[in-house]
SEMARPA-802946 format. One record per atom (N, C-alpha, C, O, CB): residue in one letter; x, y, z. Coordinates in steps of 0.05 Angstrom, whole numbers, plus 5000, padded with zeros to 4 digits. Glycine has a CB too. Layout:
SEMARPA-802946
AXYZ...
//
This chain:
SEMARPA-802946
M040888812146M042589032137M045089062134M045389222116M042389192147K046988992142K049589032154K051188862144K053588882149K049689032182P050388672131P051488412118P050588542090P052688542077P049988062128A048288672074A047788772050A050488932042A052188892025A045188942052F050089112061F052989282048F055089212054F056689292037F053489552055N056089102069N059588872060N059588812029N061188852010N059688462079L056288682030L056688492005L056288681978L055888581957L054288232005V056488931981V055189141957V057989211951V059089231929V052889451966G059789261986G063189321990G064189221972G064389331950G064789222014V065288901979V065688791967V065788691941V067788591930V065388741975L063388731929L062688681895L064388931875L065688901855L058588721890F063589191892F065389421888F067289421880F067889541859F065889531902C069489251901C072489201902C073088991880C074989031865C073389081932F071788821878F071588591852F071688751821F072988691801F068288421854F069688951827F069889081801F070889321793F070289471774F067989101793L072389331810L075189591812L077889451798L079689531784L076389691853A076889111814A080689071808A080789051784A082689141770A082488791819A077788861771A077488711741A078488981723A079688981701A073588581732A077589221739A077889431713A080889521725A081789331712A075189751708A082089571733A085089701744A086489481733A087889571716A085789751779V086789181735V088588991731V087788971700V085888821701V088288731750P088289041674P089088901655P089088641644P090588511659P090588941655A088188511626A088688201632A092388191621A093588411621A085887961607A093687991614A095787921603A095187821578A093887621575A097187761618S096287991556S095687921525S098887851523S099287781500S094288211500G100987851537G103087781513G105787631537G105487521559G104288171490E107487671527E109687461545E111487661567E111987891559E112387291518P112287601591P113287781599P116087961595P118187861586P112887701615L116088161600L117888341587L120388441609L120688671618L116188601575T122188191615T123588271626T125388561631T125988661609T124088131621L126288691649L128188971645L130788901623L130989031602L129789071682K132188741627K134588681607K133788701576K135088831560K135688391611R130888531570R129088571550R129088841539R129988931518R126688501559A127988971558A125989231553A129189431548A129089671542A123089351588V130789341551V133389561550V134589451514V134489571492V136489461583E134989311518E135689191492E134189291473E134889391452E135388921490L131489261485L129289281459L129889621443L130489671420L125389261474A129289821467A129890011479A132890171458A133390391447A130389911512L133390041460L136390121444L136490091426L138290231416L138590021446T134789921405T135189821375T132689891363T131989831340T135889491371H130890071386H128290301368H128290481384H126290601376H124890211362S129090591401S128290891410S129591071384S131491001371S129790991444P128191291382P129291491359P132191581373P134091601357P126891801351A132691621391A133691741400A137691571391A139891641383A131891761430S136291361401S139291161387S139591121354S141691081343S139190791399G137091141339G137291181315G138791491304G140291531285G134691131308Q137891631319Q139891971319Q141592011318Q142792171303Q140192131333A143291741353A145491841352A147191651338A149691661337A146291911375A145491461324A147391211306A148191451279A150391461267A144790851290A145691621276A146091731238A148391911249A150391911233A142791971216D148892101278D150892301278D153692141276D155592191261D150592491304E153592001290E156191831291E156591741259E158491861250E155891541314Q155591591239Q156291581212Q156591861185Q157391891161Q154291401205R155292031210R155392351195R158792391198R160392441180R153192651215A159292351225A162292401223A164392361220A166392511217A162892441231F163792051219F166091941204F165891901180F167291741169F166891731211A163192101159A163792081134A165692361121A166592411099A160892031122S165592571158S166692761150S168592751142S169392851121S166692901160F170692571167F173692421162F173692351147F175592411133F174792251173R171992191136R173592011104R173492281089R175592291076R171091681082E172592431086E172592601065E174592821064E174892941042E170192691064T176092891085T178393061100T180592881088T181892961069T178293101138R180992671097R182492481103R183492341059R185592331045R180092251131D181292291056D181292241030D183192431005D184292360984D178492261026Q182892731022Q184092981002Q187392860996Q188892970980Q184093351022F187792671009F190992630994F190892380973F192892300961F193692551020I188292270971I188092110950I186992120924I184592090920I187391960957P189592170897P188992330869P185192260868P184092070879P191292150833Q184092440856Q181492430847Q180992430813Q181892610800Q180092660860L179792240803L180092220777L177592340765L175492290777L180691940769L177492540734L176192620725L175992580698L177892660685L176292790732I173892450684I174392360650I172092610645I170792750660I173291930637G172192600621G170292900604G171292870582G172892710571G170693260614S170293060575S169793140538S169593480533S167793610544S165992980525G171193580520G170893930513G170693920486G172593980472G173494160521L168393830476L168293850448L167094180444L165794300460L166293590435G167694250422G167294500411G168694600387G170994550383G167794650429D167294740373D168894900354D170695120354D171095300371D167494980342S171695080336S174295410338S173895530323S172195430308S177495430334W174795780315W174996000301W177396190309W177596330328W172596120302G178896140289G182996210294G183796060318G182695840320G184296610302Y184796110331Y186496000343Y184395860371Y182595980383Y188996220348P185495510377P183295490391P184095510420P185895380430P181795250384L181495800439L182195770458L179995580482L177895460479L182996030463S181695620505S180395320522S177595370534S176195570537S182495210550L177595130540L174295200553L174094960582L174094720586L170995090521E174095310603E174195170633E177295170635E178295110657E172494800637G178595210619G182095150640G183194960615G185595000612G181894890683S182094730592S182494640579S181994560554S179594510548S182694580587A183394540542A184294590512A182394400494A183094180489A187894510507P179894520485P177794330476P178694040458P179594050435P175994510457S178193770473S179293630469S176393330464S173993360471S181593660492L177293130454L175592910447L174892810477L173092830494L177092680426V176992700476V177592590525V179992720536V182192800528V178892140537N178492720560N179992980581N180292740613N178592670629N176693370588L182492690612L182292570640L184692740663L187092770657L182992210635T183192840692T183992990704T185392840717T185292610708T182593130714A187892900749A188292660768A189092870777A190193010761A189892380766Q188592970808Q189893160823Q189293080858Q187192980866Q188593470813S191093140871S191193200898S193193260920S195393320912S190293030905A192693260952A194193410958A197493200959A197892960960A192893570985L199193420958L201593300964L203193360998L203993181013L203493410938F203193541001F203693781017F201693951034F201094161023F204593941001S200393911061S198494121067S197494041093S195693881099S196294151045P199294201109P199594281145P197294291146P196394071155P201094561160A195594461141A193294531141A190894291142A189194271159A193394701119L191094121120L189993991116L190493711130L188493571132L189994021096R193493621143R192893511164R191993591185R190793401196R194293431168S191793761197S191393881234S187993901221S186493921240S193694341249G186393881193G184393921192G182493521187G180193431186G184594171168I185693381187I184793021191I183993041219I181892961229I187692741186H186193171232H185893061266H183893181271H181993031275H188193121291A183293421271A180593621275A178293391268A177393271287A180493951248A177593321248A175093151242A175092761258A173292611267A175093141199R178192721257R178592431277R177892491306R177592311321R181992301279S177692761315S177192841342S173892881339S172392791356S178993131352E173292991323E168992991323E168892731304E167492761285E166593361300Y170092481306Y168892361299Y168992161334Y166792061335Y169692281268K169492141342K170292001373K168592181399K168092101422K174392051378A167892501384A165692591403A163392521379A162892761375A165992961417A162392451368A161192311358A160092141376A158092181390A162192231342Q161891871373Q162291621387Q162191681421Q161391491435Q165291481377I162391781427I163191911455I159691981459I158291921478I165992241455G159192091439G155692271441G154692031433G152392101432G154492591417A154791851428A152591621421A152691501439A150491441448A152691441399K155191411456K155291311489K152591391508K150691251516K157991461504D153291681512D152191831519D148391831519D146991831538D153692001507R147591831487R145191701486R143991501492R141791471503R144791701473R145691321483R145491041496R145391011519R144590791522R147190891491N145991161549N145891121574N143691351576N142491361597N148691141590Q143291461563Q140491701563Q138291491563Q136991441583Q140091941530V137591331535V135691101538V136590881554V134590731550V134990991512V137790781566V137990601590V136390711618V134690611633V141190571595Q137690931616Q135891001638Q133091061643Q131890991663Q136591161645D132191211622D129491251616D128091041615D126091051629D129091381595T128590751598T128290591606T127190431624T124790361624T129190601606T129790361644T130390321667T127190521684T124990431690T133890431671L128290741688L126490851706L123690801703L122290781723L126891091706A122590781676A119690821670A119590481676A117490411685A118590981634Y120990331673Y120389951689Y119689981708Y117389941715Y122589721697L122590111728L122490051755L119590271760L118490181780L125790131773E118390461753E116090621771E113790501754E111990641763E116191011771L112590331735L110490151720L111089971752L109690051771L111489981680V112889741757V113489581779V111589701805V109489611813V116889591784K113189941813K112890001834K108690111833K106890091850K115790241840W108690201808W105390231810W103190021813W100990011824W104390331788Q105089811798Q102689541798Q101789391819Q099689301826Q103489311782Q105189401832Q104989301859Q102889421887Q101889331907Q107689331865L103089681874L100689811889L097689861891L096289971908L100989971889I097089721865I093989691854I093289601882I092189741899I093089451825G094289261885G092589101910G092389331928G090589491924G094288811927P093789361944P093489531966P092689711970P091989771992P094689591974L092189921941L090690091941L086989971935L085390161938L092190271920Q086089791929Q084089721926Q082989641950Q080889731958Q083989571908Q084289481963Q084989421995Q084089632010Q082689582030Q088189402003Q084489842006Q084690122023Q082490262019Q081390392037Q086990302016H081390251984H078590301985H076590221986H074590361985H078090371974G076490001990G074689821993G073889782029G071689802039G075989561979D076289732040D075989852069D074790142079D073090172096D078689862079A076190332063A074290632057A071990572060A070990582083A074290772029T069990462034T067790442029T065590302048T063190332051T068090352009N067390132058N066289852080N065890072108N063890012121N069589522088M067190272116M068090392131M065090632140M063690682159M070990472119E065390722110E063291012094E059890882108E058090982120E063391002040E060690562094E056990412100E057390402128E055490492140E055890022085V058790352139V059590312177V057190502182V054690482182V063490462195V059490742186V058391002186V055291202185V054291372200V059491032169Q054291052157Q052091252146Q050191002168Q047991082178Q051391282101E050890802172E048990542183E048390602220E046490522233E051190162177R050590762231R050890832264R049891152262R049291282281R054590792278I049891232234I048591542244I045391452231I043891642230I050391902225Q044891312226Q042191172227Q040691082256Q038391132264Q042690912211Q042790932270Q042090892296Q042791032313Q042790952337Q042490712304G043591312306G043691542327G046691482338G047291622357G041091522353I048091342333I050691262351I052291482343I052591642361I052290962346D053591552315D055191742303D052992022295D050592012293D056691592276S054992282293S053292512297S054092572256S055992482244S054792802330P052292702248P053092722215P054592822202P054292842178P051992782202S056992922219S059293032208S061492772208S063692862200S060193322225Q061792512214Q062892292210Q061892242196Q062392002201Q063192132222D060192222172D059092102145D061592392122D063292322106D053992152142T061292592127T062992752112T065592642122T066292552101T062493062115E067492572139E069992552148E070292142134E072492062127E070192652191A068692002132A067891742114A068891872095A071291902091A064791622110R065592002072R066292022049R070092162042R071692052027R063592212040L070592332052L072192472047L074592222044L075892222023L072192692067S075092092059S076791892066S077091582038S078991452031S075291802099T074491582030T073391332004T074891611984T077191571976T068491221999A073591871977A075192021960A077291941952A077991841930A075692231967R079092011983R081992041985R083091761968R084591801948R083092052020S082391471974S082291341958S081591281939S082591071929S082191271961K079891381927K079191271897K080791531880K080791521856K075091241888L081691681888L084191981875L085891801878L086191701856L085192331894R087791651899R090591531893R090591221867R092191181848R091791401930L088091061875L087390921859L086591081827L086790881813L085390781874A086291171819A085591351798A088291461784A088891411760A083791591811Q090191641805Q093091611801Q094391331794Q095491271772Q094191691825A094191201812A095090991800A094690791776A096390681762A095090891815Q091490751773Q091790761743Q092390801715Q092690661695Q091290751741G092291091721G093591371707G096291411690G096891491668G094191551728A097991281723A100491211716A101791041698A103491091682A101191161732I100690821705I100690451696I100190551667I101790491650I097690161712D097990721661D097590761633D099190901614D099690881590D095690861631E099991061634E101791351614E104991181607E106191201586E102691751642L105691001631L108490791641L108790671616L110890691603L108090521667R105890511606R105290271594R106590401558R108190301542R101290161601S105090641555S105090811532S108590871527S109390861504S102891121539I109990931544I113091081542I114490841535I115890801516I114491241573L113690631560L115790411544L115090221515L116390071502L116490181565S112290321513S110990231489S112090371466S111390301444S108090281490Q114390601469Q114890891448Q117990781440Q119290811419Q114791291468L118790611470L120490621472L122690341469L125090321469L120090741489T120190121464T121189901450T119989841433T121289671421T121489701461G117989881421G116389831401G114289661405G112689591388G117689761381M114389581428M112389391429M109589521435M109489751444M113089191450P107089361427P104689461439P103389471471P102789281485P103089351425S103289681476S102789751510S101389541517S102489421536S101090021519A099289441511A097789261522A098889101526A098088991547A095989201513S100888981515S101788611520S104088741530S106088621523S102288341490I104588971545I106888951564I106588871593I104788951608I107989201565E108488691601E107788551621E110588521646E111188291651E106688291608V111788711658V113788701671V114288611690V112788671708V114188841673V116788401698V116988291717V118988321733V121288351725V116688101713P118188311760P119188511784P122088401789P124088541793P117288491814D121788091790D123987991792D126787981776D128787851780D123187811795S126088161754S127788161738S130488351735S132488351720S126388171722V129288511758V130988741769V132588691781V131788551799V130188891782P135788731783P137488661800P138188881823P138389111816P139588581785A138488801851A138688961868A141389081859A143188971845A138188851894L141389411877L142489701862L144489611883L143889541906L140690061863P146989621873P149589781889P148789891903P146690021899P151289951879E151189901938E152290121957E152390351937E152690291913E155390051973A152190601943A153590871932A156790861938A157490711956A152291141948S158290971927S160690991940S160191251940S158991401925S163290881927T161791291974T162791571969T164991641974T165691801991T161591731980N166991461955N170491521960N170791771942N169791831921N172891231948S172091861954S172692151933S174192081907S173192121884S174792411949A176391961909A177591881892A175691711870A175791801847A179591741905D174691571872D171991381857D171791611841D172891641819D168591281876T169491841862T168791981844T169492191814T168392291794T168092041857A172092171830A173192321806A174192251786A174592381766A174592431810N174791941791N174991821763N173091761738N173091771713N175791601767S170691671767S168291711744S167191931736S164991911723S166191591749V168092151741V167092471726V168792411702V167992431679V168092831744K171692301710K173892361681K171792191661K170592301642K177992171683A171491961667A169991681646A167391741647A165991551642A170191311657N165592041653N163792131643N162292161614N161592391621N164292261652P161592151597P160692111573P161092421568P162992521554P157591971570A159192571582A158592841579A161293071568A161293241550A157592921608V164092941596V165893031605V168192901579V170293001571V165992961638E166892661570E169192691544E169292741516E171192721500E170092491541F165892851514F165192901488F165793261492F166093411472F161592761480A165993341513A166693691516A168793671507A169593801487A166893871545Q170493471522Q173693531518Q174993431489Q177093521479Q175493361544E172893181475E174693141451E174093381437E175793501424E174192871434H171593461438H169893741421H172894001422H173694121402H165893901447A173594011443A174794191446A177694161435A179294351428A174394231470R178193881433R181893791426R181093891387R182594011372R183393241433A177793781379A177593861358A177994021341A179094001319A176693851358E176694271359E177794601357E180294691354E181094831336E177294731379T181794611374T184694651376T185494561340T186394671320T186294411405F184494331348F185994241313F184994481290F186194581271F184493851297K181894541303K180894711267K181594971272K181095121253K176994721255A182895121296A184995401298A187895341287A189195511275A185495511333R188895021292R191395101292R190995041245R192395141227R193994821321A188494861244A189594911209A188095161192A187695191167A188694611188E187595321214E187195531196E189695841200E189496071194E183695611201H192295661217H193795911220H195895731205H197895841196H194496061252L195495411202L197695341178L196195311149L196995121135L199195021185A194295481138A193395481122A195095801105A194895871081A190295431129L196395891120L198796121115L201495961101L203496061091L199896281150W200995731103W203495601100W203195501073W200995501061W204195381121P206995331054P206095341039P204395051026P203794881043P207795451029T203895021002T202394721000T203594630975T204594800960T198894720998V203494410969V204894230942V202794010940V202293840957V208494060946D201494040916D198693920904D200493720887D202693810880D196094160883F199493410880F200293300855F197893420831F195993560839F200492950859A197993360806A196093380784A197493240763A199893230759A195293670775S195993140752S195693130711S192993070699S190693010707S197692830695Q194293120674Q192593210646Q193893100620Q195893140606Q192693550642Y190192840621Y191092770593Y189092860580Y187292970592Y191692490586A189292830552A187092990529A188292850500A190492850489A187493400528V185092710492V185892730454V184192950443V181793000444V184892420432L186393070431L185693270415L184293260389L184993060376L187693370412A182593400378A180493450351A182193560333A183993700341A177793660353K181793520307K182893580282K182093860266K183194020251K182293360267F178793790281F176994080267F177594310288F176394520289F172794040266N179594260304N179794600320N181994750309N182794920325N180294600357N183394750287N185194860270N187594850287N189195030287N184495130260W187794590303W190394600310W193194600290W195394700295W190494400326Q192194460264Q194494460248Q194694780227Q195894810206Q194094160229Q193594910237Q194395190219Q195495320234Q195495560229Q192395360207F196795240256F198095400281F200295230289F202395300299F196095460307F199695020283F202094850294F203494760258F202494790236F200594520319P205894650266P206394430237P204794230229P202394260232P208794270238T205793960218T204893730214T205993590230T204793500250T204993640191N207893550227N209493420236N210093510272N211293350286N211793460215A209393730282A209093730316A207193680325A207393580347A209393960331F204793710316F201693800318F201393410327F201893250309F199593970278Q200793340351Q199993030369Q196593080377Q194993230386Q202292990407R196892910369R193292900382R192992710411R190692650418R190792690353N195092610428N195192580452N197192630456N199292580444N194692400462N196292810489N197892990508N197492900532N195592790542N197293290508A199792980542A199792830580A201293080593A203393150583A202392450588S200193210615S202293360629S201393190661S199193150671S201793770625V203693140671V204593090700V206493350710V208093510701V206492790703G204893280738G207093540756G206093600789G204393500804G206593920737V207493760790V206493910820V206494150822V208094300811V208093860843V203294280846V203494550840V203994690868V202694670889V200994660824V205894810863V206294920902V205595210895V205795340873V210294900922R204795270918R203495520931R204695630950R204995510971R201195480940F205595890948F206395950981F204796330980F204996540967F211495930990P203496221000P201796491008P202896691014P204196631034P200096471027F203097001006F204397161014F203497351033F204697471051F205197230996F200597361025F199897601037F196197561039F194797631020F201197871018N194997421065N192197361058N190797551095N190397421116N191596901050A190497791091A189797871108A186997691126A187097611149A189498111098S184997671109S182097561118S183497291126S183197281151S179297541092Q184697101119Q185996891138Q186296921160Q185296771178Q188096831135H187997161164H189997171185H187497261208H187997201231H192897421179A184697401204A182197341218A181497181222A180297181244A180697391213H181496921206H179796761209H180796581216H179596371213H178496711192A183896561233A185196461247A185196511279A186196391297A187096481236E183696741277E183796901306E181296811313E180896711335E184197251307A179196841295A176396751302A176196491308A174396381322A174496801283A178296361293A177696041304A179795961343A179295841364A179595761267D181696101334D183196111358D180696211389D181396181413D185996361349A178796301382A176596441405A174996191404A174396091426A174496771396E174196071384E172595821386E174595581401E173495401414E171395721354A176895591397A178095351413A177795461443A176695331461A181595281406I178595691445I177595761473I175995701494I176095601516I176895921473R173995811475R171195811484R169995431493R168995331513R169295971454A170695351472A171095031473A172594821495A171694611503A172494991451R174494921501R176194961529R174195041545R172594861550R178795181531K173795171551K172895271576K169695121577K168795061599K172895641576E168395071556E165994931562E166094651576E164794541594E164594911538A168294561558A169494211573A170294271608A169894131628A173694071553E171494541607E171894581641E169594561652E168994391669E172994841653A167894771642A164994811657A163194581659A161894531679A163395011643T162994421633T161594071637T162493901664T160893791679T162793841610K165993901667K167093711681K165893791721K165093651740K170793741672N166394161715N165294231739N161994151740N160994091762N165794531744Q160794151721Q157994191724Q157193811734Q156293731755Q156394331687V157993671713V158093351725V159993351750V158693241768V159393111701S161593391756S162593391790S160393431805S159393251817S164793631801Q159493661805Q157393781826Q155093621827Q154293541849Q156494071821E153293551798E151893301798E151693111809E149693051823E151993211785T153892981806T155092691819T154992771852T153392661867T158892601807L156492931858L157093001892L153492941895L152292741904L158793441904K152493171885K149193221892K146792871895K145192801912K147893471858L147692771872L145892551869L147892381900L146592381921L145892381830Q149592301901Q151392171920Q150192321946Q149492151963Q154792221914H149992421950H147992721978H145592521980H145292341997H146393191961S143392601954S140892501960S140392271967S138592201983S139492521942V143192031949V142091821961V142491771985V140591651996V142491651951E144991832002E144691802037E142191972037E140891822051E147491952060Q141192092034Q138392142044Q136192082051Q135092102073Q137692212038L135091962022L133691822015L133791592033L131891512048L134091801992T136291472029T136791272042T136391242075T135191042083T139091232033A137291422094A135891512116A132791602111A131591552131A137491732127A131091722091A128491762098A127191532083A124891542076A127292042092K128791332079K126691032070K126890952098K124490922105K128290732043E128590892119E129090862142E127690902158E127290772178E130590932146V126491182149V124891332174V122091152163V120891022180V124691762174S121191162138S119291072130S117890792135S115490752134S119691122111E119990612140E120190362137E119790332173E118990102179E123190262119L120090512198L120290502218L117090682229L115990652251L123190592222E116190822208E113390952216E111490732208E109890612222E112591262199Y112090692182Y109890432164Y109890162203Y107790142216Y112990182116E112390042212E112389892234E110889952248E109189792256E114189872245I111090282260I110190362281I106290312274I104890222291I111690682285A105290382249A103390462250A101090152249A098790132257A103490692230K103189892232K101789712241K101589532266K100089342271K101989612225S103889652284S103789652315S100589702323S098789552331S105889922327E100989982315E097990192330E095790042315E093889962328E097690612321V095789972289V093589782274V092389522300V090289532313V095589592242D094689312301D093989072322D093489242348D090989242351D096788822327A094889422371A094589452391A090889602388A089189512403A097389612403V090189822369V086589832367V085789572367V084989502389V085089972337Q085789372350Q083889032351Q084589052373Q082789122388Q084488712334I087289022387I086388902418I084489012441I083088892457I088688892432R084889332436R083589492461R079589472445R077789422461R085589952464M078989522418M077489352412M075689112430M073689102444M078889272398S077088992422S076188762440S075388732464S073388622472S077688622441S077688862478S076988892504S074589182507S074089262529S079988942522G073589272490G071689582491G073489842495G072290052497G069389602519N075789842496N076290042505N076490212474N076490462476N078690002525A076690112451A076490332423A073590262413A071890092420A079190272394T073790432393T071790522377T072390412350T074790402346T071490832378V070990312329V070190342310V072490602287V074190602269V067290392320H071190772300H073391022285H075891022290H077391092272H072991292291D077190922324D078490862322D080590682305D082790752296D077990882334A079590452303A080290172285A080890392255A082790372238A076689882281A078990572255A079190692221A081390862221A083590822209A076390892208N080891082235N083891162238N086591052239N088491162229N084091262256A086690792252A088990652253A089890582222A092190572213A088590392271R087390532206R088390382178R089290502163R091090422148R086890262163L088090772163L088491072148L090991122153L092491222136L086691322159Q091791072176Q094591092182Q096890952165Q098991042155Q094891002209L095990702166L097990502161L096890572122L098790612107L097290112181A095690582116A095090672097A097090802075A098490722056A093590792106E096291172095E098691352081E102191252087E103891282070E098091682095K102891142114K105291002116K106390862095K108590892085K105090832134Y104290702087Y104990482071Y105790642039Y107890622028Y101990252071N103890772032N105190912002N107791222007N109291361993N101491081982A107391192026A109991412030A113691262028A115591352014A109491562068L113290952052L113090832048L114890812007L117090871998L110490822062Q113090711998Q113490611964Q114890821944Q116590811927Q110290551949D113390991954D114291371944D117391351951D119291341935D112391701969T117491351975T120491311985T121991201978T124191311975T120991232002G121590991972G122690781960G123490811935G125790741931G121090591960F122090931911F122091011893F123991241881F125091261859F120191031894Q123891351895Q125191621898Q128591571904Q130491711896Q123491791927L128891341920L131691221921L132491021903L134890961899L132191111947E130790911893E131290831866E132490951844E134190891827E129490771857R130591231850R131491321822R133791551826R134691681808R128791441805A134491591852A137091741856A139991531847A142191551836A137091831891R138491371858R140491121855R141091111822R143291201817R138990801867I139991041804I139790961774I140991171762I142391131743I136890911761G140291511777G142691661765G145191721770G146891811755G142291841762L145391651797L147791631797L150191331783L152491331774L147891671824L148591151787L149990831762L150591071737L152991081733L146290451746R149391221722R148791311688R151691551694R153191601674R144391521677A152491721729A153791921731A156491671726A158191701709A153192141759T156491501740T157891491741T159991121719T162091001723T157391591767G158491111702G159190931673G157890641679G157890461662G163190891665E156590591707E155590271715E153190181708E152589941710E155590201744L151090401697L147990341696L148090081671L146289911672L145690691684E150290051650E148489981630E150789621640E150389411628E148490211591T152689641658T153489401668T151489381693T151389141695T156889391674W149989481712W148589381719W145789201710W145188971716W148689521729V144689361694V142089251676V143488931669V142488701673V141389491641E145688991660E146688611643E146588481672E146888241674E151188551623Q146188581687Q146188381703Q143388161715Q142887951727Q147488511723S142088381704S139188301709S138488081692S139888051672S137188531704K136287891699K135487571684K134787641662K134087471645K133087371695
//
């Protein structure tokens, strides 16, 4: 009867393996290729590119105010009495105007502000790019972890199922008490739960990678060998300080603060004199009564004016208040940049300590796993000499499975912390480029 139960357990494990591991239906996806696809397909990358394009267009809009703007049109209209103006110009068949800024300190400062905002947008795009790389890398590594765990988890579930059958046989033979059956079923249920969690995580991570890369989830086949070795974390305070300065979040906040400072300066310079270039050409119509008010020999149909418009702001209390508000915004932006720098510094330091602690935790897990393996071997030897029972062997294998799972979880947590530290120090994308 016992071989029949074992055969059932083997068949059950076989069907579990067939259901848990989907058939490969696509080309292998390396880490480097996954990141490349994510950078071109993910919505975050598209949003960053749009923000950068918008900031550059705003910079050009401000800068091009020093380039003459040409406008051609017509101001046709009938006249009764003296020809009055239409929208500031005399009625004309053709009207051509051109105007631009010649001297405007406020506009110059506004150009500097727009340029800084464009640089900030570029840095922000880089930060979003790093976020996409980090998200893709973590999803990829976690998928590798769970796919490598599927086999051992299936083995653990098969062992638990077989042990449950053995316990039931021993209870029927009067060797074990009925309470042993509950413990065996609990062990089987735990292994089944862990296996279901693994399969659910695999499906979820495939979906995440599919959304990031644009590939069908069923065709995603990760390649564990494509993941390069993670570098050792640096604990040098000088390296940490330099990495904080080069952090995109810090650079973005500092560039934004610089832009706000230029904007505040522009508001103050708006009270300075300005000089604009202006010109106009018009072809007047004879039916607008011009000849009734001007001698025939003095009237000309073609007329032009070229000159400059000088403005001297004399008093503008509203602009003074607006400039003070801009000063407050600039101060706030500088304080935000300082807070961002402090926050990034603390997060980097925290990640460094986390890497150190998880490295030590992984070493502990490895030693505990080695001890559990030795205990399994020792129980096998004692069983051969009759000094151990099947329950001792089952407990030893259960402890080994728990230590193995804990080791895999700790290893992934360490990888997650190292990936976060690589992003904080600006080395993440360089590390990904080293992959196969």
